[in-house]
N, C-alpha and C positions, 0 to 999 in steps of 0.2 A: 312577111306577116306571120305571126305566131299561130300555133295550132289552136290555142284557146286564149282569147283576150281577157284582161283582168275583169272588165265589167261583165263579161259573159260568165266567167267563173263564179262571181258573186251572185249573179242572177240565178244560175243553174243550181247553186247550193241552196238557194231559198225556194225556187220554183218547183223543183222535182219532188221534194218531200211534201210540199203543199198540194201538188197535183195528186199525189197518191192519197193523201188524207181526204181531200174534197171528193175524190172519186169513190172512196170507201163510204163516206157519209151519204153520198147520193144513192149508192146501191142499197144501203141500209134503210133509207127513207123512201123507197120506191112506192110504197102504198100509203105513206103519210100525207097529210094535207100540204106540207111544205115540199113535196116531191118536185114540183116544177122549178121553184127557185133554187133548190139543191142541184138539180140537173144543170140549170143555167150557170150556177156558180162553178160547178165542176167543169163545165165546158169552157168558161172563161180561162180558168187556170190551166187546163190541159192545152188549149189552143195557144195561149201565150207561151207556155213552156216549150211546146213543139216549135213555135216560131223562133224563139231564141236559140233552141238547139240546132235547128237546120241552118242557122246563120253562123254557127261556129265553124271556122275554117277546117278543122279536123273532120267535121261531118260533111260540110258542103263539098269539099273537093272530091271525095270518093263518089258521092251521089252524082255530081256533075259528070265525072268521068264514066260512071256506069251507064248513065242515061244518054250521054253524048250531047246534052243540051247545055251549052254554056250559060250560066246564070239562072238555070231553071230552079235551083233551090232558093234563090232570092225571090222569084215570083211566088214560090210555095210559101216562103216565110211571110210575104206581104198578104197573101190570101188568108193564111192562118191568122194574121194580125187583124184584118178587117172582120173576120168571123168572130174573133174574141171581142172586138168592139161591139158587134151586134149582140152577142150574148150578154155583155156587161150592161148594155142599155136595157135589155129585157129584165135582167136581174134587179137593177136599181128600180125599175118601174114596179116590179113585184114587191120589193122590199118597202117601198114608200106608199103602196096602195093601201087603202083601208081594208081591214080584215074581212068585212062583209061585202066588198066590191071586187070580185075576181077580175083579173086583168085579161082583156081580150085583144089578141093580136089582129090588127086590121091589115088589109092588103097592102096599104102604103108602108106598113112596117115590115112586111115580108119581102117586098120586091127589091129594095135597094141593094141588099147583099148579093143576090144572084146577078143583078144587072151590073153591079160594080165588078164582080168577079169575071163576068163575060167580057166586059170592056177592057179590063186589065190584061186578060189572057190574049185577046185579039191584038191589043197594042204590043204586047210582049213578042208576039210572033212577027210583027212588022218592024219592030225596032232593031237596028243594027246593034248587036250586043258586043261589049268590049271583051277582049281576051285577057287572060292572066288574072291578077288579083284585084283589079279595079272594082269599085262598087257598081252595082248594077245600074245601068241607064244614066250614069252621070257623065256620059260622053256623047257627043253628037248633038244635033239640033233638029231632029225630025219631028214632024207633027205627031207621030205615034208616041214619041218620048213625052211630049207635052200632055197628051191624053192620058198616058199611063199614070204620070205623077199627079195630074189634076184630079183624076178619079180617086187615086189612093189618098191623097191629102184631103180632098173634099169629103170622102167617106169618113175618115178619121175625125175631121173637124166637126162634121154633123153629129157623129156619135158622142164625142167628148163634150161638146156643147150641150147636147141633150142630157147626158149624165150629170154634168156640172149644174145645169139649171134645175134638174130634178132634185139633186141633193140640196141645193141652196133653198129651194122652195119648201122642202119637207123636213129639213133637219130640225127646225124649231118646233114642228108639230110632233116629231118623234119623242117618245118618253125619254127623259134624261137617263143616261146609262149607255150600255154597249151599242145599241142601235144608233143613237145619235152620234156617238164617237165614230162608228163605222161610216156613217154618211159623211162626216167631216173628212175622214181620211180618204175615202173614195173621191169626194169632191176635190180635195187637194191633188190627188193623183190625176184627175181629169184636167185640172188647171195646168199641171206640168205637161200632160199629154198634148194639151192645146198649144203650149209653147213649142213642143217637139214638132207638131204638124206645121205650125207657122214657120219654124226654122227650116223645115224641109222645103216648104214652098218658097221661102226667101232664097234658099240656096239654088233652087232651080231657076228662078227668075233673074237673080243677080250674080250667077256664077261667073259670068264673063265681064263683070264690072271692074275687075282688077283689084278689088279691095282685099286687104289681108284677112278680113273676117270670113271670106268665102274660099279661102285656100284649103286644100285637103288637110293640112296639118292642124287647122283650127276647126273645120267643119266636123271631121270624124269624132274627135273627143267630145265636142259640144253635143252632138247628136247622141252619143253614147251616154253621157251624163244625164241628159233630159229623159232618154228612154228608160234608163235604169231607175231614175228618181220616180218617174210615173209608175213603173211596174212595182217598185217596192212600196210606195204609198198605197197603191190600189190593193196590193197583196195584204198589207197591214190592215186595211179596212175590211177586207174579206175575212181574215182570220180573227179579227178582234172579238166579234160576238162569241165565237167558240172558245177563245182564250178566257174571256170574262166568265163564261159559263163554267169552265173548268176551275177557275179560281174560286168562284162562288161555291161549287160543289166541294172543293177541298176545305173551304172555310166551314161549310155545314158539317162535313165529316169530323173536323176537329172539334166542333162544338158538341157533336154527338159523343165523341170519346170523353170529353170533359164531364158531360152531364149524366152519362149512362150509369156510373156508380151511384150517384145520388138517386136516380130514378129506381134502380134496383133495390136499394135499401128502403126507401120510402114505400114503394109499392109492395115490398115484402111485408111491411107492417099493416098496410091497408090494401090487401089484394083485390078487394071488390071494385076498386076504381079502374082496374086494368081491363081494357076492352080488347077483344080478339082482333088481330090484324091478319088478313090473308097473306099467305107466304109470298105471293107475287109482289106485294107492296113493301116487303121488308127491305128491298133494294132502293126504294124511293127515300133518299136521305132527308129531304125537306119534310116529307110527310111524317117520317119517324121522329124527326126533331120536334115537329108540331105536336105529335102525340105525347112525347116526353113532357113538353112544357104544360100541356093540358092536364095530364095525369099527375104530375108533381103538384100542380096548383090544387087539384082535387084532393090529394092526400093532405096537403097543408090545411085545406079547409076542413077536412074530416077530423084532423087532429086539434082543431081549435078548442073543443071542449076540454081537452087535456092540457092546454097551455097554462102556465102559471106566471102571473106578473111578478111574483116574488123571485122565481127562478130567473126570469128575464133581467130583473134589476140586479140580482147578485152576479149573474153571468157577465153583464155589461161592466160592472165595477171591477171584477177580477180580470177580465180580458183587457180593459183599459189600462189597468196596472201593469199588465204584461206587454204593453206597447201597441196594442191595436188601436187604430184611429179611423175616422171617416167611414166610408163604405165597408172597409175591411172589418171594422168593429161591429157594424150593423149585421154583416153576413155571419161573422163568428158568433155573435149573440143569438141570432136566429137559429144557427146550427145547434147550439147548446140547448135552446128551448125545444127544438124539434126532437132531439135525441131524448131529452127528459120526457117529452110528451109521449114518444113511442114507448118508453119504459113504463110510464104511468098507465098507458092504455092497455097494456098486456094483462096485469093482474086485476084491473078495475074496469070491467066492461061497461058499467053504468057510469057515464060521465057526470061530472059536477056541472054547475051552471057555466054557461059559456061566457068566458071573460071577454072584455073589450079587446079588440086586436091591438097589438103594439104599434106604435107610430113608425117604427123603422122596419117595416116588413119588406120593403123593397126600395130601390133607389128612386127618388122622386123624379118623374119625367124621364126616366132612363129606359134603356132597352130591357124588357123583361128577361130575354135570353141571356143578356149580359149579367143580370142579377142572379139568374140560376147558375151560370158558370161560376160566379164569385162564391155563391152559396155552396156549390159542389166542391170547390177547392177547400173552403174552410170546414166543410163537414167532416173531412178526414184529417184536419190539422191536429197534431199531437196535443196542443194546449186546449183545443176544443174538446177532444176526447177525455183528457184528464179533468177538465172543468165539469163536463157533463157527468163523469163518474163520481165526483165528490159532492155535487150539489144534491140536496134533498128538497122535497116539496113540503113546506109546512102544512100542517093539518088545516082544513078549512079554506085553502086557497085553490 
């Protein structure tokens, strides 16, 4: 048997970085409202990671040799596994509970884990254990062997069924987005874990049937595939909200970088619309983006008295001749009108009558931020700059 089996190498490459990340997040959120689910989540990942790690032959052999207890690491791995199932059950309950209804652990939720651990440890002491590289407790026919596996499989079945039912019950109630996707993935992981537990139970009951399906050459890889599939799906469900949050944060920062030059130019022309923002909030990208959108809209509103329909018509005609079409033409035209309005507002503090707003001020039924991004891109376009520099505002407009 090799020192590290392929499925263990794949799992460890995924699980250890995830364990470190979730532990760091749990430490950072110790005083936050989400502290309990963060701790449970970190517990799930850490326990599963340790369970897989102690099952690696290169780790298991030295520990068994040092303790003198043959198969002791297998018991440890199983105890870590059922502890992870208990934490996952609590995590899913917290994640699916209403925000205003705190989850309370009842005695019947606390007792199964210590009872199962005590029963498995007692059975482990009584079971004649195999020597060499055989899988723990898959030899012999003692009553303690049956108890050990019945408790282990029963606990896993109870946990994954609870997780699966909870995910199935609450996934439609969860808002569309990362939370619902996370519940789907964790539910799928629970379904594969259910298959793993049933497979383990079937192997124990039918191992002497003589069927090729229950020979070691088939049982071992099948169990490995089911276990790896369950852990990878559950891990994906665990990390998906954080991945989605990071993707969203990156998208917000990209929008900020696109819009900021437009915000600076317009707010320099009408500085009174800029509201002070505490330094602590400058790192809140979504808040800063919202601020930019509001203040740009305020500047455009403040420049309305200096807008010229004649400039708008001339700019649209020239830009259309240069190849601008659709939303790009509307954004470029608006950019020219705003640049001319800024120039007109500087020497002429007393505005003329407020003209009617142009019909193409924004994309109809579109995302306002998408329109501001488009406007920001065209605001610095060379053809927009040259058009704004050559247009003049006829008297009386």
